[in-house]
C-alpha positions, -999 to +999 in steps of 0.1 A: -235+221-343-217+188-347-248+172-363-253+201-387-217+203-398-212+166-397-192+144-373-168+136-402-159+173-403-145+172-368-107+169-368-094+136-353-065+141-329-051+114-306-051+120-269-017+127-254+000+098-237-003+099-199+028+086-181+021+056-159+025+062-122+053+040-109+039+041-073+003+032-081-028+053-084-038+053-047-024+077-022-011+063+011-043+073+029-065+056+002-043+025+003-046+023+041-084+027+040-086-002+015-062-023+037-083-015+068-115-026+051-100-060+041-083-065+075-115-058+096-137-079+073-112-108+076-116-106+113-154-110+112-166-073+112-193-061+089-189-027+072-216-001+079-223+032+061-240+057+083-249+094+082-222+120+088-246+137+113-265+126+144-287+138+173-275+169+190-275+154+224-254+125+212-229+149+195-226+169+228-220+137+248-192+126+224-173+159+224-191+178+197-224+197+193-209+232+187-232+258+172-212+261+140-217+223+134-255+225+135-273+220+102-297+248+091-318+224+070-313+188+083-330+159+066-346+150+100-350+169+133-329+143+151-301+145+125-291+181+129-255+179+142-223+169+124-208+139+141-177+143+162-173+105+165-184+075+145-192+054+176-228+066+183-238+058+147-223+024+149-241+019+183-274+029+167-268+004+139-261-023+165-293-014+184-314-018+152-298-052+146-306-063+181-343-052+177-344-074+146-331-104+165-294-102+158-279-089+191-244-102+185-230-074+163-195-065+151-195-035+129-170-011+115-170+021+095-143+043+078-155+078+074-152+115+083-158+132+117-161+170+122-144+188+151-149+223+137-162+242+107-128+245+090-114+221+064-086+211+086-110+202+114-123+172+093-106+139+101-109+103+089-116+077+115-115+039+114-141+028+140-153-006+151-179-016+176-188-049+191-219-058+210-209-093+223-238-116+230-223-151+225-245-182+229-247-198+263-221-225+271-226-256+292-194-250+311-202-213+319-169-201+305-170-168+286-137-151+274-134-114+280-143-097+247-122-067+256-090-086+249-104-099+216-112-063+206-077-052+216-062-080+195-083-069+165-070-033+169-034-045+172-038-067+141-052-037+122-023-015+132+002-041+121-015-043+087-014-005+084+024-005+091+021+014+124+051+019+146+054+008+182+028+028+202+025+036+239-005+022+258-018+048+283-047+042+307-068+067+327-067+095+301-095+085+277-124+107+268-153+107+293-175+084+272-151+055+278-152+032+308-125+045+332-113+010+342-118-009+310-103+014+283-070+028+272-054+049+244-025+044+220-002+073+217+028+082+196+047+103+220+031+123+248+007+143+227-003+124+196-033+102+203-036+075+176-065+054+189-088+049+219-103+015+227-122-003+254-157-005+268-181+024+265-191+041+298-224+027+312-238+063+312-231+065+274-247+031+269-279+042+287-279+075+267-278+055+235-307+034+248-286+002+242-280-029+262-244-032+273-217-040+271-205-021+240-169-024+231-152-003+205-121+014+192-117+045+171-085+052+152-074+086+138-060+078+103-042+111+099-024+107+132-008+075+120+026+082+105+034+070+070+057+040+069+092+045+057+095+034+021+121+007+016+147+014-011+142-010-039+155-013-074+129-014-102+133-026-137+133+001-164+103+001-188+104-024-216+118-010-249+114-031-280+134-023-311+118-027-345+152-039-360+164-075-362+191-085-337+223-101-348+250-121-332+288-124-335+310-152-321+344-145-306+370-170-293+394-156-268+426-172-254+429-164-218+450-178-188+435-211-176+427-196-141+407-167-156+370-170-147+346-167-176+326-140-159+357-118-158+358-121-196+320-115-202+318-084-180+341-062-201+324-074-233+290-062-221+306-029-212+321-023-246+288-008-258+259-009-233+234+005-259+240-021-286+252-052-267+223-069-249+238-102-239+271-122-240+269-160-235+298-184-231+290-214-253+324-233-256+355-240-236+386-256-251+420-267-239+444-287-261+461-286-295+464-251-309+461-234-275+492-224-256+500-243-224+485-228-193+458-211-214+422-219-225+400-208-253+366-193-243+340-188-271+315-161-265+283-153-285+276-116-284+240-105-291+237-070-308+204-052-309+203-021-332+181+007-318+175+034-344+188+019-377+202-012-393+240-014-387+263-012-416+292-036-420+317-010-410+298-002-378+297-039-369+335-042-375+341-012-353+320-026-326+338-060-329+371-041-325+359-024-293+348-058-279+382-073-286+400-043-271+378-043-240+386-081-234+423-076-239+424-046-215+404-064-188+420-099-187+447-098-213+426-119-238+438-125-273+415-132-302+422-168-313+432-171-349 
Protein backbone atom coordinates (compact mmCIF):
# COMPACT_ATOMS: atom_id res chain seq x y z
CA UNK A 1 0.00 0.00 0.00
CA UNK A 2 2.83 2.40 0.76
CA UNK A 3 4.42 1.77 -2.64
CA UNK A 4 1.15 2.30 -4.51
CA UNK A 5 0.13 5.43 -2.61
CA UNK A 6 3.70 6.70 -2.48
CA UNK A 7 6.04 7.05 0.43
CA UNK A 8 5.85 10.83 0.09
CA UNK A 9 2.13 10.61 0.95
CA UNK A 10 2.86 9.20 4.40
CA UNK A 11 2.70 11.88 7.10
CA UNK A 12 6.01 12.64 8.83
CA UNK A 13 5.73 12.80 12.58
CA UNK A 14 8.73 12.96 14.94
CA UNK A 15 9.02 10.29 17.60
CA UNK A 16 8.23 11.44 21.14
CA UNK A 17 11.22 12.22 23.29
CA UNK A 18 12.06 9.42 25.69
CA UNK A 19 13.32 10.63 29.07
CA UNK A 20 16.83 9.46 29.85
CA UNK A 21 17.14 7.09 32.78
CA UNK A 22 19.23 8.66 35.53
CA UNK A 23 20.13 5.27 37.00
CA UNK A 24 21.32 3.59 33.80
CA UNK A 25 19.60 1.10 31.54
CA UNK A 26 20.68 -2.07 33.37
CA UNK A 27 18.83 -3.52 36.32
CA UNK A 28 20.73 -4.46 39.47
CA UNK A 29 20.63 -8.12 38.41
CA UNK A 30 21.95 -7.36 34.92
CA UNK A 31 24.65 -5.13 36.31
CA UNK A 32 25.77 -7.85 38.71
CA UNK A 33 25.93 -10.40 35.92
CA UNK A 34 28.16 -8.08 33.91
CA UNK A 35 30.35 -7.41 36.96
CA UNK A 36 30.63 -11.15 37.67
CA UNK A 37 31.74 -11.89 34.10
CA UNK A 38 34.48 -9.29 34.26
CA UNK A 39 35.60 -10.29 37.74
CA UNK A 40 35.89 -14.01 36.99
CA UNK A 41 37.57 -13.41 33.65
CA UNK A 42 40.09 -11.16 35.38
CA UNK A 43 40.93 -14.02 37.76
CA UNK A 44 41.73 -16.41 34.92
CA UNK A 45 38.41 -18.21 34.32
CA UNK A 46 37.04 -18.86 30.85
CA UNK A 47 33.32 -18.36 30.25
CA UNK A 48 31.34 -21.37 29.03
CA UNK A 49 27.86 -21.46 27.51
CA UNK A 50 26.22 -24.84 28.00
CA UNK A 51 22.77 -26.33 27.55
CA UNK A 52 20.00 -25.66 30.06
CA UNK A 53 19.32 -29.42 30.17
CA UNK A 54 21.36 -32.52 30.93
CA UNK A 55 21.27 -36.28 31.40
CA UNK A 56 18.47 -37.45 33.72
CA UNK A 57 20.81 -39.38 36.01
CA UNK A 58 23.00 -36.31 36.43
CA UNK A 59 19.96 -34.18 37.21
CA UNK A 60 18.81 -36.67 39.88
CA UNK A 61 22.27 -36.77 41.44
CA UNK A 62 22.36 -32.96 41.71
CA UNK A 63 18.95 -32.49 43.29
CA UNK A 64 16.63 -32.48 40.26
CA UNK A 65 15.18 -34.90 37.76
CA UNK A 66 11.51 -34.43 38.67
CA UNK A 67 8.96 -35.70 36.21
CA UNK A 68 7.63 -32.22 35.47
CA UNK A 69 11.16 -31.15 34.43
CA UNK A 70 11.56 -33.87 31.77
CA UNK A 71 11.43 -32.74 28.16
CA UNK A 72 8.87 -34.38 25.91
CA UNK A 73 10.85 -33.72 22.74
CA UNK A 74 14.56 -33.37 23.68
CA UNK A 75 17.20 -32.59 21.10
CA UNK A 76 19.07 -35.73 22.23
CA UNK A 77 18.18 -38.72 24.37
CA UNK A 78 20.83 -37.84 26.97
CA UNK A 79 19.63 -34.19 27.23
CA UNK A 80 16.09 -34.75 28.43
CA UNK A 81 16.07 -33.14 31.92
CA UNK A 82 16.17 -29.47 32.82
CA UNK A 83 19.25 -28.78 34.87
CA UNK A 84 19.01 -28.18 38.64
CA UNK A 85 22.65 -27.09 38.76
CA UNK A 86 25.25 -25.67 36.38
CA UNK A 87 28.09 -27.75 37.81
CA UNK A 88 27.55 -31.01 35.81
CA UNK A 89 27.59 -29.09 32.55
CA UNK A 90 30.79 -27.30 33.52
CA UNK A 91 32.31 -30.63 34.55
CA UNK A 92 31.40 -32.11 31.17
CA UNK A 93 33.07 -29.16 29.44
CA UNK A 94 36.19 -29.66 31.57
CA UNK A 95 36.20 -33.36 30.63
CA UNK A 96 36.08 -32.50 26.91
CA UNK A 97 38.98 -30.10 27.39
CA UNK A 98 41.00 -32.81 29.15
CA UNK A 99 40.37 -35.26 26.29
CA UNK A 100 41.73 -32.65 23.88
CA UNK A 101 44.91 -32.30 25.90
CA UNK A 102 43.99 -29.36 28.15
CA UNK A 103 43.35 -30.88 31.57
CA UNK A 104 44.01 -27.73 33.60
CA UNK A 105 40.62 -26.04 33.19
CA UNK A 106 39.00 -23.08 34.98
CA UNK A 107 35.49 -22.41 33.65
CA UNK A 108 32.51 -20.34 34.72
CA UNK A 109 28.95 -19.84 33.55
CA UNK A 110 26.13 -17.49 34.48
CA UNK A 111 22.76 -18.96 33.61
CA UNK A 112 19.43 -20.36 34.78
CA UNK A 113 18.67 -23.48 36.77
CA UNK A 114 15.24 -25.06 37.19
CA UNK A 115 13.98 -26.32 40.54
CA UNK A 116 10.35 -26.75 39.45
CA UNK A 117 7.96 -26.05 36.60
CA UNK A 118 6.74 -22.68 37.91
CA UNK A 119 8.24 -19.35 36.87
CA UNK A 120 9.38 -18.61 40.42
CA UNK A 121 11.30 -21.92 40.47
CA UNK A 122 13.81 -20.61 37.93
CA UNK A 123 16.95 -19.10 39.46
CA UNK A 124 20.09 -17.49 38.09
CA UNK A 125 23.34 -19.07 39.23
CA UNK A 126 26.95 -17.94 38.97
CA UNK A 127 28.98 -21.15 38.87
CA UNK A 128 32.68 -21.78 38.45
CA UNK A 129 34.61 -25.04 38.23
CA UNK A 130 38.33 -25.73 38.34
CA UNK A 131 40.09 -28.95 37.41
CA UNK A 132 43.57 -28.19 38.76
CA UNK A 133 46.36 -30.05 36.99
CA UNK A 134 49.36 -27.78 37.49
CA UNK A 135 52.74 -28.67 35.96
CA UNK A 136 55.17 -30.70 38.04
CA UNK A 137 57.56 -28.74 40.24
CA UNK A 138 61.12 -29.66 41.11
CA UNK A 139 60.56 -28.90 44.81
CA UNK A 140 57.38 -30.96 45.03
CA UNK A 141 55.39 -28.11 46.54
CA UNK A 142 51.77 -27.75 45.43
CA UNK A 143 49.46 -25.18 47.03
CA UNK A 144 45.97 -26.32 47.97
CA UNK A 145 43.67 -25.20 45.12
CA UNK A 146 40.69 -25.16 47.49
CA UNK A 147 41.93 -21.99 49.16
CA UNK A 148 42.55 -20.38 45.78
CA UNK A 149 38.96 -21.18 44.79
CA UNK A 150 37.67 -19.72 48.05
CA UNK A 151 39.70 -16.56 47.43
CA UNK A 152 38.15 -16.25 43.97
CA UNK A 153 34.65 -16.60 45.44
CA UNK A 154 35.32 -14.01 48.14
CA UNK A 155 36.74 -11.59 45.58
CA UNK A 156 33.64 -12.06 43.42
CA UNK A 157 31.32 -11.39 46.36
CA UNK A 158 33.24 -8.24 47.19
CA UNK A 159 32.86 -7.03 43.59
CA UNK A 160 29.11 -7.70 43.78
CA UNK A 161 28.75 -5.68 46.98
CA UNK A 162 27.74 -8.61 49.16
CA UNK A 163 27.37 -8.12 52.92
CA UNK A 164 29.29 -10.13 55.50
CA UNK A 165 28.24 -13.78 55.15
CA UNK A 166 28.43 -16.67 57.60
CA UNK A 167 30.60 -19.66 56.70
CA UNK A 168 28.90 -22.96 57.65
CA UNK A 169 30.45 -26.42 57.29
CA UNK A 170 28.86 -29.84 57.30
CA UNK A 171 25.51 -28.81 55.79
CA UNK A 172 26.25 -28.82 52.08
CA UNK A 173 24.32 -30.79 49.48
CA UNK A 174 25.36 -34.47 49.09
CA UNK A 175 27.34 -33.89 45.88
CA UNK A 176 29.94 -31.90 47.84
CA UNK A 177 32.88 -33.44 49.69
CA UNK A 178 31.86 -33.52 53.38
CA UNK A 179 35.26 -32.45 54.71
CA UNK A 180 36.36 -30.05 51.97
CA UNK A 181 33.31 -27.90 51.34
CA UNK A 182 31.26 -25.19 53.02
CA UNK A 183 28.39 -22.84 52.39
CA UNK A 184 27.91 -19.10 52.78
CA UNK A 185 24.70 -18.04 54.45
CA UNK A 186 22.88 -14.81 55.16
CA UNK A 187 21.22 -15.71 58.41
CA UNK A 188 20.22 -19.24 59.38
CA UNK A 189 18.07 -20.00 56.33
CA UNK A 190 19.25 -18.03 53.28
CA UNK A 191 21.98 -19.96 51.46
CA UNK A 192 23.90 -17.63 49.16
CA UNK A 193 26.64 -19.95 47.87
CA UNK A 194 28.20 -23.38 48.24
CA UNK A 195 31.84 -24.07 47.45
CA UNK A 196 34.48 -26.72 47.81
CA UNK A 197 35.51 -30.02 46.26
CA UNK A 198 32.98 -32.27 44.57
CA UNK A 199 32.33 -35.61 46.23
CA UNK A 200 34.41 -38.51 44.78
CA UNK A 201 31.19 -40.37 43.97
CA UNK A 202 29.94 -37.38 41.97
CA UNK A 203 33.26 -37.19 40.15
CA UNK A 204 33.08 -40.88 39.23
CA UNK A 205 29.49 -40.51 38.06
CA UNK A 206 30.56 -37.66 35.78
CA UNK A 207 33.35 -39.92 34.44
CA UNK A 208 35.93 -37.29 35.31
CA UNK A 209 39.36 -37.37 36.84
CA UNK A 210 39.44 -35.56 40.16
CA UNK A 211 39.76 -33.43 41.93
CA UNK A 212 37.06 -31.03 40.76
CA UNK A 213 36.59 -27.84 42.77
CA UNK A 214 33.69 -25.49 42.25
CA UNK A 215 31.34 -22.93 43.69
CA UNK A 216 27.76 -22.04 42.85
CA UNK A 217 26.24 -18.72 43.85
CA UNK A 218 22.53 -17.93 43.92
CA UNK A 219 22.24 -14.46 42.45
CA UNK A 220 18.67 -13.86 43.67
CA UNK A 221 19.65 -14.70 47.26
CA UNK A 222 22.26 -11.94 47.31
CA UNK A 223 20.67 -8.78 48.76
CA UNK A 224 20.95 -5.58 46.80
CA UNK A 225 23.50 -3.13 48.17
CA UNK A 226 22.20 -0.02 49.87
CA UNK A 227 22.33 2.92 47.55
CA UNK A 228 24.44 5.77 48.80
CA UNK A 229 22.77 9.14 48.89
CA UNK A 230 24.45 11.38 46.39
CA UNK A 231 23.74 14.73 44.86
CA UNK A 232 23.47 14.84 41.11
CA UNK A 233 23.72 17.82 38.87
CA UNK A 234 20.54 18.97 37.14
CA UNK A 235 20.30 18.55 33.36
CA UNK A 236 22.02 21.23 31.30
CA UNK A 237 19.67 23.96 30.14
CA UNK A 238 21.02 26.36 27.55
CA UNK A 239 19.24 29.64 26.86
CA UNK A 240 19.01 31.01 23.31
CA UNK A 241 19.32 34.59 24.63
CA UNK A 242 22.56 36.48 25.10
CA UNK A 243 23.73 36.93 28.69
CA UNK A 244 24.55 40.34 30.09
CA UNK A 245 26.56 41.61 33.04
CA UNK A 246 26.29 44.50 35.48
CA UNK A 247 28.98 45.81 37.83
CA UNK A 248 28.24 46.92 41.38
CA UNK A 249 30.61 48.53 43.90
CA UNK A 250 29.50 48.11 47.50
CA UNK A 251 30.91 49.73 50.60
CA UNK A 252 30.98 47.29 53.47
CA UNK A 253 32.77 47.07 56.85
CA UNK A 254 36.42 46.12 56.43
CA UNK A 255 36.02 42.84 58.34
CA UNK A 256 33.15 41.60 56.12
CA UNK A 257 34.15 38.54 54.06
CA UNK A 258 33.49 38.87 50.33
CA UNK A 259 31.55 35.60 50.36
CA UNK A 260 29.01 37.12 52.75
CA UNK A 261 28.35 39.77 50.11
CA UNK A 262 28.23 37.42 47.11
CA UNK A 263 25.79 35.00 48.72
CA UNK A 264 22.77 37.39 49.02
CA UNK A 265 23.46 38.74 45.54
CA UNK A 266 23.08 35.25 44.06
CA UNK A 267 19.87 34.79 46.02
CA UNK A 268 18.28 38.00 44.74
CA UNK A 269 16.98 36.12 41.69
CA UNK A 270 18.06 32.49 41.31
CA UNK A 271 16.49 32.18 37.87
CA UNK A 272 18.22 35.11 36.19
CA UNK A 273 21.49 35.50 38.14
CA UNK A 274 23.92 32.74 37.18
CA UNK A 275 27.16 34.01 38.70
CA UNK A 276 28.59 36.79 40.88
CA UNK A 277 32.34 37.43 40.78
CA UNK A 278 34.41 39.77 42.94
CA UNK A 279 36.87 41.57 40.65
CA UNK A 280 38.13 44.53 42.71
CA UNK A 281 38.86 45.47 46.32
CA UNK A 282 39.66 49.06 47.32
CA UNK A 283 40.47 50.90 50.54
CA UNK A 284 41.57 54.50 50.56
CA UNK A 285 40.41 57.93 49.47
CA UNK A 286 36.69 58.14 48.95
CA UNK A 287 35.92 55.19 51.20
CA UNK A 288 35.00 55.80 54.87
CA UNK A 289 37.51 54.70 57.49
CA UNK A 290 37.00 51.13 58.66
CA UNK A 291 35.26 50.21 55.41
CA UNK A 292 36.23 48.81 52.04
CA UNK A 293 34.83 48.84 48.54
CA UNK A 294 34.06 45.50 46.97
CA UNK A 295 33.28 45.46 43.22
CA UNK A 296 31.13 42.56 42.02
CA UNK A 297 30.32 41.55 38.44
CA UNK A 298 26.86 39.97 38.23
CA UNK A 299 26.09 37.74 35.23
CA UNK A 300 22.45 37.74 34.15
CA UNK A 301 21.05 35.08 31.82
CA UNK A 302 17.57 35.72 30.35
CA UNK A 303 15.52 32.53 30.00
CA UNK A 304 12.41 33.14 27.93
CA UNK A 305 12.82 36.67 26.52
CA UNK A 306 15.22 39.57 26.18
CA UNK A 307 15.04 41.74 29.28
CA UNK A 308 13.81 45.32 28.92
CA UNK A 309 15.69 48.17 30.53
CA UNK A 310 13.03 48.55 33.20
CA UNK A 311 13.34 44.85 34.13
CA UNK A 312 17.12 45.16 34.40
CA UNK A 313 16.77 48.21 36.66
CA UNK A 314 14.28 46.35 38.86
CA UNK A 315 16.66 43.42 39.15
CA UNK A 316 19.52 45.78 40.03
CA UNK A 317 17.40 47.30 42.78
CA UNK A 318 16.72 43.83 44.20
CA UNK A 319 20.45 43.07 44.17
CA UNK A 320 21.28 46.26 46.06
CA UNK A 321 18.47 45.63 48.53
CA UNK A 322 19.60 42.04 49.18
CA UNK A 323 23.21 43.15 49.81
CA UNK A 324 22.11 45.92 52.14
CA UNK A 325 19.83 43.62 54.12
CA UNK A 326 22.44 40.87 54.49
CA UNK A 327 25.63 42.79 55.41
CA UNK A 328 24.59 46.45 55.50
CA UNK A 329 26.26 47.17 52.14
CA UNK A 330 25.81 50.57 50.55
CA UNK A 331 26.11 51.22 46.85
CA UNK A 332 29.22 53.32 46.27
CA UNK A 333 28.51 56.60 44.51
